[in-house]
C-alpha positions as CSV (number, residue, x, y, z in Angstrom):
1,X,129.0,107.6,123.6
2,X,129.4,103.8,123.9
3,X,126.9,101.5,122.2
4,X,127.5,97.7,122.6
5,X,125.8,94.5,121.3
6,X,123.6,94.3,124.6
7,X,122.2,98.0,123.4
8,X,121.5,96.5,119.9
9,X,119.7,93.5,121.4
10,X,117.7,96.0,123.7
11,X,116.8,97.9,120.7
12,X,115.7,94.8,118.8
13,X,113.6,93.7,121.7
14,X,111.9,97.3,122.0
15,X,111.1,97.0,118.4
16,X,109.5,93.5,119.0
17,X,107.5,94.6,121.9
18,X,106.3,97.5,119.8
19,X,105.3,95.4,116.8
20,X,103.8,92.8,118.9
21,X,101.6,95.3,120.9
22,X,100.4,96.7,117.5
23,X,99.4,93.2,116.3
24,X,97.8,92.1,119.6
25,X,95.7,95.5,119.6
26,X,94.9,95.0,115.9
27,X,93.7,91.4,116.5
28,X,91.6,92.4,119.4
29,X,90.0,95.3,117.6
30,X,88.9,92.8,114.8
31,X,87.1,90.7,117.6
32,X,85.4,93.7,119.4
33,X,84.8,95.8,116.3
34,X,81.0,96.0,116.6
35,X,78.6,98.4,115.2
36,X,79.2,101.1,117.8
37,X,82.9,101.4,117.3
38,X,82.7,101.1,113.4
39,X,80.0,103.8,113.3
40,X,81.7,106.1,115.6
41,X,84.8,105.9,113.6
42,X,83.0,106.2,110.3
43,X,81.2,109.4,111.5
44,X,84.4,111.0,112.8
45,X,86.2,110.3,109.4
46,X,83.1,110.3,106.9
47,X,84.9,113.1,105.0
48,X,88.6,114.1,104.8
49,X,87.9,117.6,106.7
50,X,86.5,115.4,109.8
51,X,89.3,113.1,109.2
52,X,91.7,116.0,109.8
53,X,90.2,117.3,112.8
54,X,90.0,113.8,114.3
55,X,93.6,113.3,113.8
56,X,94.5,116.7,115.0
57,X,92.4,116.2,118.3
58,X,93.9,112.7,119.0
59,X,97.5,114.0,118.3
60,X,97.1,116.9,120.9
61,X,95.3,114.8,123.5
62,X,98.2,111.9,123.3
63,X,101.0,114.4,122.2
64,X,102.4,112.1,119.5
65,X,101.8,112.1,116.0
66,X,103.6,108.7,115.7
67,X,101.2,107.0,117.9
68,X,98.3,108.5,116.3
69,X,99.4,107.1,112.8
70,X,100.4,103.6,114.4
71,X,96.8,103.5,116.0
72,X,95.3,104.5,112.4
73,X,97.3,101.7,110.9
74,X,96.0,99.3,113.5
75,X,92.4,100.5,112.8
76,X,92.9,100.0,109.2
77,X,94.4,96.5,109.8
78,X,91.2,95.7,111.9
79,X,88.9,96.7,109.1
80,X,87.5,99.7,111.2
81,X,88.7,102.3,108.8
82,X,89.3,102.4,105.0
83,X,92.3,103.7,103.5
84,X,90.6,106.9,102.4
85,X,89.3,107.4,105.8
86,X,92.8,107.0,107.4
87,X,94.6,109.6,105.2
88,X,92.6,112.4,106.4
89,X,93.4,111.4,110.0
90,X,97.0,111.1,109.1
91,X,97.0,114.6,107.6
92,X,95.5,116.0,110.9
93,X,98.2,114.1,113.1
94,X,100.9,116.2,111.2
95,X,99.2,119.4,112.1
96,X,98.6,118.1,115.6
97,X,102.1,117.5,116.4
98,X,102.9,121.2,115.5
99,X,100.4,122.4,118.0
100,X,102.0,119.8,120.7
101,X,105.3,121.7,120.0
102,X,103.6,125.1,120.7
103,X,102.1,123.8,123.8
104,X,105.4,122.4,124.9
105,X,107.0,125.8,124.2
106,X,104.3,127.7,126.0
107,X,103.5,125.4,128.9
108,X,106.7,123.7,129.2
109,X,105.3,119.9,129.8
110,X,104.6,116.8,127.8
111,X,102.3,114.1,128.8
112,X,104.2,110.8,128.6
113,X,101.7,107.9,128.0
114,X,104.2,105.2,128.6
115,X,104.0,106.2,132.1
116,X,100.3,104.5,132.4
117,X,101.3,101.6,130.3
118,X,101.9,99.3,133.2
119,X,98.6,100.3,135.0
120,X,96.7,99.8,132.0
121,X,98.3,96.1,131.7
122,X,96.9,95.7,135.3
123,X,93.4,96.6,134.2
124,X,93.6,94.5,131.1
125,X,95.2,91.4,132.8
126,X,92.2,90.2,134.9
127,X,90.0,90.7,131.8
128,X,92.1,87.9,129.9
129,X,90.5,85.3,132.3
130,X,86.8,86.4,131.7
131,X,84.6,83.7,130.5
132,X,82.8,86.5,128.1
133,X,84.7,86.4,124.8
134,X,84.0,90.2,124.5
135,X,85.6,91.1,127.8
136,X,88.6,88.9,127.1
137,X,89.1,90.8,123.8
138,X,89.0,94.0,125.5
139,X,91.7,92.8,127.9
140,X,93.7,92.0,124.8
141,X,93.2,95.3,123.4
142,X,94.0,97.3,126.4
143,X,97.3,95.1,127.0
144,X,98.1,95.6,123.1
145,X,97.6,99.4,123.5
146,X,99.9,99.6,126.5
147,X,102.5,97.4,125.0
148,X,102.6,99.7,121.8
149,X,103.3,102.7,123.8
150,X,105.7,100.9,126.3
151,X,107.5,99.5,123.1
152,X,107.7,103.0,121.6
153,X,109.1,104.5,124.7
154,X,111.7,101.5,125.0
155,X,112.5,102.2,121.3
156,X,113.2,105.9,121.9
157,X,115.4,105.1,125.1
158,X,117.5,102.3,123.5
159,X,118.8,104.1,120.3
160,X,122.2,105.9,120.5
161,X,122.0,108.9,122.9
162,X,122.8,111.4,120.4
163,X,120.5,113.9,122.2
164,X,122.6,114.0,125.3
165,X,125.8,114.0,123.4
166,X,124.9,116.8,120.6
167,X,128.7,117.4,120.4
168,X,129.2,114.5,118.0
169,X,127.3,116.6,115.5
170,X,129.4,119.6,115.5
171,X,131.4,118.4,112.6
172,X,128.2,119.2,110.3
173,X,129.0,122.7,110.6
174,X,131.5,121.9,107.6
175,X,128.6,121.1,105.3
176,X,126.5,124.4,106.0
177,X,128.1,126.5,103.0
178,X,127.1,124.6,99.7
179,X,123.9,126.5,99.0
180,X,120.9,124.5,98.2
181,X,123.1,121.5,98.4
182,X,123.5,122.2,102.0
183,X,119.7,122.2,102.3
184,X,119.4,118.7,100.7
185,X,122.2,117.4,103.0
186,X,120.6,118.7,106.2
187,X,117.2,117.4,104.9
188,X,118.6,113.9,104.8
189,X,120.3,114.4,108.2
190,X,117.0,115.4,109.7
191,X,115.4,112.1,108.2
192,X,118.0,109.9,109.3
193,X,118.2,111.3,113.0
194,X,114.4,111.1,113.3
195,X,114.5,107.5,112.0
196,X,117.3,106.7,114.7
197,X,115.9,108.4,117.5
198,X,112.3,107.6,116.8
199,X,111.0,111.1,118.0
200,X,110.6,114.3,116.1
201,X,110.4,116.2,119.1
202,X,114.0,114.9,120.2
203,X,115.4,115.5,116.7
204,X,113.8,119.2,116.9
205,X,115.6,119.7,120.4
206,X,118.8,118.7,118.7
207,X,118.3,121.1,116.0
208,X,117.6,124.0,118.5
209,X,121.0,122.8,120.4
210,X,122.8,123.0,117.2
211,X,121.4,126.6,116.4
212,X,122.3,127.8,119.9
213,X,125.9,126.5,119.4
214,X,125.9,128.6,116.2
215,X,126.7,125.2,114.1
216,X,123.7,125.9,111.7
217,X,121.7,128.7,110.7
218,X,118.0,129.3,110.4
219,X,117.6,128.1,106.8
220,X,119.7,124.9,107.7
221,X,117.6,124.2,110.6
222,X,114.4,124.6,108.7
223,X,115.7,122.0,106.2
224,X,116.1,119.6,109.0
225,X,112.7,120.1,110.3
226,X,111.3,119.1,106.8
227,X,113.6,116.0,107.0
228,X,112.1,115.3,110.6
229,X,108.7,115.3,108.9
230,X,109.7,112.5,106.6
231,X,111.6,110.5,109.2
232,X,108.4,110.6,111.6
233,X,106.4,108.7,109.0
234,X,108.9,105.8,109.4
235,X,107.3,104.6,112.7
236,X,104.0,104.0,111.0
237,X,105.6,101.9,108.4
238,X,107.4,99.8,111.0
239,X,104.1,99.0,112.6
240,X,102.8,98.1,109.1
241,X,105.6,95.4,108.6
242,X,103.2,93.0,110.5
243,X,99.9,94.4,109.1
244,X,97.6,93.6,106.0
245,X,97.8,95.3,102.6
246,X,95.4,98.1,103.4
247,X,97.5,99.1,106.6
248,X,100.5,99.0,104.7
249,X,99.0,101.4,102.3
250,X,97.8,103.7,104.9
251,X,101.7,103.8,106.4
252,X,102.9,104.5,103.0
253,X,100.3,107.2,102.4
254,X,101.8,109.0,105.5
255,X,105.3,108.8,104.1
256,X,104.0,109.8,100.4
257,X,102.1,112.8,102.0
258,X,105.2,114.0,103.7
259,X,107.5,113.5,100.9
260,X,105.1,115.2,98.4
261,X,105.1,118.2,101.0
262,X,108.9,118.5,101.2
263,X,109.2,118.6,97.4
264,X,106.8,121.6,96.8
265,X,108.2,123.6,99.7
266,X,111.7,122.9,98.6
267,X,110.8,124.6,95.2
268,X,109.9,127.8,97.0
269,X,112.2,127.3,100.0
270,X,113.8,130.7,100.0
271,X,110.7,132.6,99.4
272,X,109.0,130.6,102.3
273,X,111.6,131.3,104.9
274,X,111.7,135.1,103.7
275,X,107.9,135.3,104.1
276,X,108.3,133.8,107.7
277,X,111.2,136.3,108.4
278,X,109.2,139.2,107.3
279,X,106.1,138.3,109.3
280,X,108.3,137.9,112.5
281,X,110.0,141.3,111.9
282,X,106.7,143.0,111.1
283,X,105.1,141.9,114.4
284,X,108.2,143.3,116.2
285,X,110.1,140.4,116.7
286,X,113.8,139.6,116.0
287,X,114.9,138.2,112.9
288,X,116.0,134.4,113.2
289,X,118.9,135.3,110.7
290,X,120.2,137.8,113.1
291,X,119.8,136.1,116.5
292,X,120.0,132.4,117.4
293,X,117.5,133.2,120.3
294,X,114.8,133.9,117.7
295,X,115.3,130.7,115.8
296,X,112.9,128.4,118.1
297,X,109.9,130.7,117.5
298,X,110.7,131.0,113.8
299,X,111.1,127.2,113.5
300,X,107.7,126.7,115.3
301,X,106.0,129.0,112.9
302,X,107.7,127.4,109.8
303,X,106.7,124.0,111.0
304,X,102.9,124.9,111.7
305,X,102.7,126.8,108.5
306,X,104.2,124.1,106.6
307,X,102.0,121.3,107.7
308,X,98.9,123.3,107.7
309,X,99.5,124.5,104.0
310,X,100.5,120.9,103.0
311,X,97.4,119.7,104.4
312,X,95.1,122.3,102.6
313,X,96.8,121.2,99.4
314,X,96.7,117.6,99.4
315,X,93.5,117.0,101.1
316,X,92.0,117.5,97.5
317,X,94.5,115.0,96.4
318,X,93.6,112.1,98.4
319,X,92.6,109.8,95.3
320,X,96.1,110.6,93.7
321,X,97.8,109.5,96.8
322,X,95.6,106.2,97.0
323,X,96.4,105.5,93.4
324,X,100.3,105.9,94.1
325,X,100.3,103.7,97.3
326,X,98.0,101.2,95.5
327,X,100.8,100.9,92.8
328,X,103.4,100.7,95.5
329,X,101.5,97.9,97.5
330,X,99.7,95.7,95.2
331,X,97.1,93.4,96.5
332,X,98.5,90.0,96.3
333,X,95.9,87.0,95.5
334,X,96.6,85.2,99.0
335,X,96.4,88.8,100.9
336,X,92.7,88.9,101.0
337,X,91.6,90.8,104.1
338,X,88.2,91.1,106.1
339,X,85.9,93.8,105.1
340,X,82.6,93.8,104.2
341,X,82.1,95.1,100.4
342,X,78.3,95.6,99.9
343,X,76.9,96.0,103.4
344,X,77.1,99.3,105.4
345,X,77.0,98.6,109.1
346,X,75.6,102.2,109.8
347,X,72.1,103.3,109.0
348,X,70.1,100.8,107.1
349,X,68.5,101.8,103.9
350,X,65.0,100.6,102.7
351,X,64.2,97.1,103.6
352,X,64.4,95.8,100.0
353,X,67.6,97.5,99.2
354,X,69.2,96.3,102.4
355,X,68.1,92.7,101.5
356,X,69.8,93.3,97.8
357,X,72.9,94.3,99.6
358,X,72.9,91.5,102.0
359,X,72.4,89.0,98.9
360,X,75.4,90.6,97.3
361,X,77.7,90.1,100.3
362,X,76.5,86.4,100.9
363,X,77.6,86.0,97.3
364,X,81.1,87.3,98.2
365,X,81.2,85.3,101.3
366,X,80.5,82.0,99.2
367,X,83.1,83.1,96.9
368,X,85.8,83.3,99.6
369,X,84.8,79.9,101.0
370,X,85.0,78.5,97.7
371,X,88.8,79.9,97.4
372,X,89.2,78.3,101.0
373,X,88.3,74.8,99.5
374,X,90.7,75.5,96.5
375,X,93.6,75.9,99.1
376,X,92.5,72.6,100.9
377,X,92.7,70.9,97.4
378,X,96.2,72.5,96.8
379,X,97.3,71.1,100.3
380,X,96.2,67.6,99.4
381,X,98.4,67.5,96.2
382,X,101.3,69.7,97.5
383,X,104.7,67.9,98.1
384,X,106.7,70.9,99.0
385,X,106.7,71.4,102.8
386,X,107.3,75.2,102.8
387,X,104.3,75.6,100.3
388,X,102.0,73.0,102.1
389,X,102.4,75.0,105.4
390,X,101.6,78.3,103.7
391,X,98.5,76.8,102.2
392,X,97.7,75.8,105.8
393,X,98.0,79.3,107.1
394,X,95.9,80.7,104.3
395,X,93.0,78.2,105.2
396,X,93.4,79.2,108.9
397,X,93.2,82.9,107.9
398,X,90.2,82.3,105.8
399,X,88.4,80.5,108.9
400,X,88.9,83.7,110.9
401,X,87.5,85.8,108.1
402,X,84.5,83.5,107.6
403,X,83.7,83.6,111.2
404,X,83.8,87.3,111.2
405,X,81.6,87.6,108.0
406,X,79.0,85.2,109.4
407,X,78.7,87.3,112.5
408,X,78.6,90.6,110.6
409,X,76.0,89.5,107.9
410,X,73.8,87.5,110.5
411,X,73.7,90.8,112.7
412,X,72.7,92.9,109.7
413,X,70.0,90.5,108.5
414,X,68.7,90.6,112.1
415,X,68.5,94.3,112.0
416,X,66.4,94.2,108.7
417,X,64.2,91.7,110.1
418,X,63.3,94.2,112.8
419,X,61.8,96.7,110.4
420,X,58.7,96.5,108.3
421,X,58.9,93.6,105.8
422,X,56.4,91.9,103.4
423,X,55.8,88.0,103.8
424,X,58.4,87.4,100.9
425,X,60.9,89.8,102.5
426,X,60.5,87.8,105.8
427,X,60.9,84.6,104.0
428,X,64.0,85.9,102.3
429,X,65.6,87.0,105.6
430,X,64.9,83.6,107.1
431,X,66.4,81.8,104.1
432,X,69.4,84.0,104.1
433,X,70.2,83.4,107.8
434,X,70.1,79.7,107.0
435,X,72.4,80.2,103.8
436,X,74.8,82.1,106.0
437,X,75.0,79.6,108.5
438,X,75.5,76.7,105.9
439,X,78.3,78.7,104.3
440,X,80.1,79.1,107.6
441,X,79.7,75.2,108.3
442,X,81.3,74.8,104.6
443,X,84.1,76.9,106.0
444,X,84.6,75.0,109.1
445,X,84.6,71.6,107.1
446,X,87.3,73.2,104.9
447,X,89.3,74.1,108.1
448,X,88.8,70.5,109.4
449,X,90.1,69.0,106.2
450,X,93.3,71.3,106.4
451,X,93.7,70.1,110.0
452,X,93.3,66.4,109.1
453,X,95.9,66.9,106.1
454,X,98.3,68.6,108.6
455,X,97.8,65.7,111.0
456,X,98.6,63.4,108.1
457,X,101.8,65.5,107.5
458,X,102.8,65.4,111.2
459,X,102.1,61.4,111.5
460,X,104.0,61.0,108.3
461,X,101.1,59.0,106.8
462,X,101.2,58.1,103.0
463,X,98.2,57.0,100.9
464,X,99.0,54.7,98.0
465,X,97.6,55.3,94.6
466,X,94.1,53.8,95.0
467,X,93.4,55.8,98.2
468,X,94.6,59.0,96.6
469,X,92.5,58.5,93.4
470,X,89.5,57.8,95.5
471,X,90.1,60.9,97.5
472,X,90.5,62.9,94.5
473,X,87.2,61.8,93.1
474,X,85.5,62.7,96.3
475,X,87.1,66.2,96.3
476,X,85.9,66.7,92.5
477,X,82.4,65.9,93.4
478,X,82.7,68.1,96.6
479,X,83.9,70.9,94.2
480,X,81.0,70.5,91.9
481,X,78.5,70.7,94.9
482,X,80.3,74.2,95.8
483,X,80.2,75.3,92.3
484,X,76.4,74.4,92.1
485,X,76.0,76.4,95.4
486,X,77.5,79.4,93.8
487,X,75.5,79.1,90.7
488,X,72.3,79.1,92.7
489,X,73.3,82.0,94.8
490,X,74.5,84.1,91.8
491,X,71.1,83.3,90.1
492,X,69.1,85.1,92.8
493,X,66.5,83.9,95.2
494,X,63.8,82.9,92.7
495,X,63.0,80.4,90.0
496,X,66.1,78.1,90.9
497,X,66.5,74.5,89.9
498,X,68.1,72.4,92.4
499,X,67.7,69.0,90.6
500,X,71.4,69.0,89.8
501,X,72.4,69.7,93.3
502,X,70.0,66.9,94.5
503,X,71.6,64.4,91.9
504,X,75.2,65.5,93.2
505,X,74.1,64.8,96.7
506,X,73.0,61.3,95.8
507,X,76.2,60.6,93.9
508,X,78.4,61.7,96.9
509,X,76.4,59.6,99.3
510,X,76.6,56.6,97.2
511,X,80.4,57.2,96.6
512,X,80.9,57.8,100.4
513,X,79.0,54.3,101.3
514,X,81.2,52.6,98.9
515,X,84.4,54.0,100.2
516,X,83.1,53.1,103.7
517,X,82.6,49.5,102.6
518,X,85.9,49.3,100.9
519,X,87.7,50.8,103.9
520,X,86.4,48.3,106.3
521,X,87.3,45.5,104.0
522,X,90.7,46.9,103.8
523,X,91.0,47.2,107.5
524,X,90.2,43.5,107.8
525,X,92.8,42.6,105.5
526,X,95.2,45.0,107.2
527,X,96.1,46.5,103.7
528,X,97.2,49.7,105.5
529,X,97.8,50.9,109.1
530,X,95.3,51.9,111.7
531,X,96.5,55.5,111.7
532,X,96.1,55.6,107.7
533,X,92.7,54.3,107.9
534,X,91.6,56.9,110.5
535,X,92.9,59.9,108.5
536,X,91.6,58.5,105.2
537,X,88.1,57.9,106.7
538,X,88.1,61.3,108.3
539,X,89.0,63.1,104.8
540,X,86.3,61.4,102.8
541,X,83.6,61.7,105.5
542,X,84.6,65.4,105.9
543,X,84.3,66.0,102.1
544,X,80.5,64.3,102.2
545,X,79.7,66.6,105.1
546,X,81.0,69.7,103.4
547,X,79.0,68.8,100.2
548,X,75.9,68.4,102.4
549,X,76.2,71.9,103.7
550,X,76.7,73.2,100.2
551,X,73.6,71.5,98.9
552,X,71.5,73.0,101.9
553,X,72.3,76.3,100.7
554,X,70.5,75.5,97.4
555,X,67.5,74.1,99.4
556,X,67.3,77.1,101.6
557,X,67.1,79.3,98.7
558,X,64.4,76.9,97.0
559,X,62.3,77.3,100.3
560,X,61.5,80.9,99.3
561,X,59.5,79.8,96.1
562,X,57.1,77.4,98.1
């Protein structure tokens, strides 16, 4: 078996295609994640038992537990599923893959979804040119879905072809007589082979070849099957490499679930195998210890029994698994993801409670935008190039989060307004819609400031001390306007005093006017370049505009009391 550098590059390219497909699919899902999709997934995974059946069903249909778990990682990454909801689906996928194995044994065929990948791209490609944003997003989703499966297929075909050359594994027969140590060795071998081949089905086939050739016994083969269970979880973790914290946790949960399962069954390994052997003999079958021909059925029974038992045990320990993965993958401050905290996009509760939920969500929205402005301030003072670009990426990410939050909250408020509301309730809804729009405008201004600072960096523009001090002062005033907005939102929509916000508005306007006059004089005197002047003007004007939007929020809240 030859494996050269070109084969290695093909492997890397396959991995890249797989990861890009996952990323494209996830980002498209974020754009098209309307209420319907969110509600359907929420209903299908509303409790762990439903999640298990959902995972089982999907895996049986697409005949790949790896593909199911990767899709779940993508859904979590898109904010369509919570970590808790995804764990049940992942457990079901483990059971589903054993049913797939039985179907292949009985019916002798397996659906290869990668075959339809190119036709799917053919369907999705024209949608990319649609003028409708939603259709374009669906096109990206279809292409991402197709690329994911295509990449997964290429990945399987680009690894060293051990399956076609099983004789290279014949040396393993030397390690079968070490008792429990052999079980651990072959458990590790099963894990490694599945990681390399990227297919638990292929590793199972290899295991059966080794049994037929008399290289390994039934108990050793069962140990390899346990290793395959761990190895199959690696695909989801590869996919999660480009995903957010929640998706990484979902992938780790799959790995932890399988590892914990292997640990408990290893403690009763001999008893477990004896029970399966007794069952087969009792129903009139041949003992797998006596004939290699009986091993395939015995392994299928072992695999199915183990995964079903593992799910029945750990479905009650979902919170424990979540606690483990939360410690393993901590939430970094900058890794904030899009997910509504208080609003449930399913069925609405009473009007007043719904308004209260929306109010709390708007406060969270404003807090995120405030953090976004903090990143802009850091950009202005940052001299390290790497850190500067990292801050810009955060601002850009928050801009995307802001757009999606505005849409979700506005849609929710619109739904509330369609119900029975009091006069005060209607006023609140109207004010809240205005508030949401203005907060989004604050976010837009933050992004505009970041882009202007990026332009300053690209053009290698340098501000002298007076200009920097002026902009510092303007940003301090803008920060105060945002803080006042936050205070009024936190106070509630009644009896607020916006006199401080008004004073800040006047102060900012006066300072903007002063800077404009000084700027025109400096331009006349040619104290700095034309390019420097443009960027300087854009920055203090955008700050003033941002502060206006922040003050508009306070004014919108005050209108409720009139």
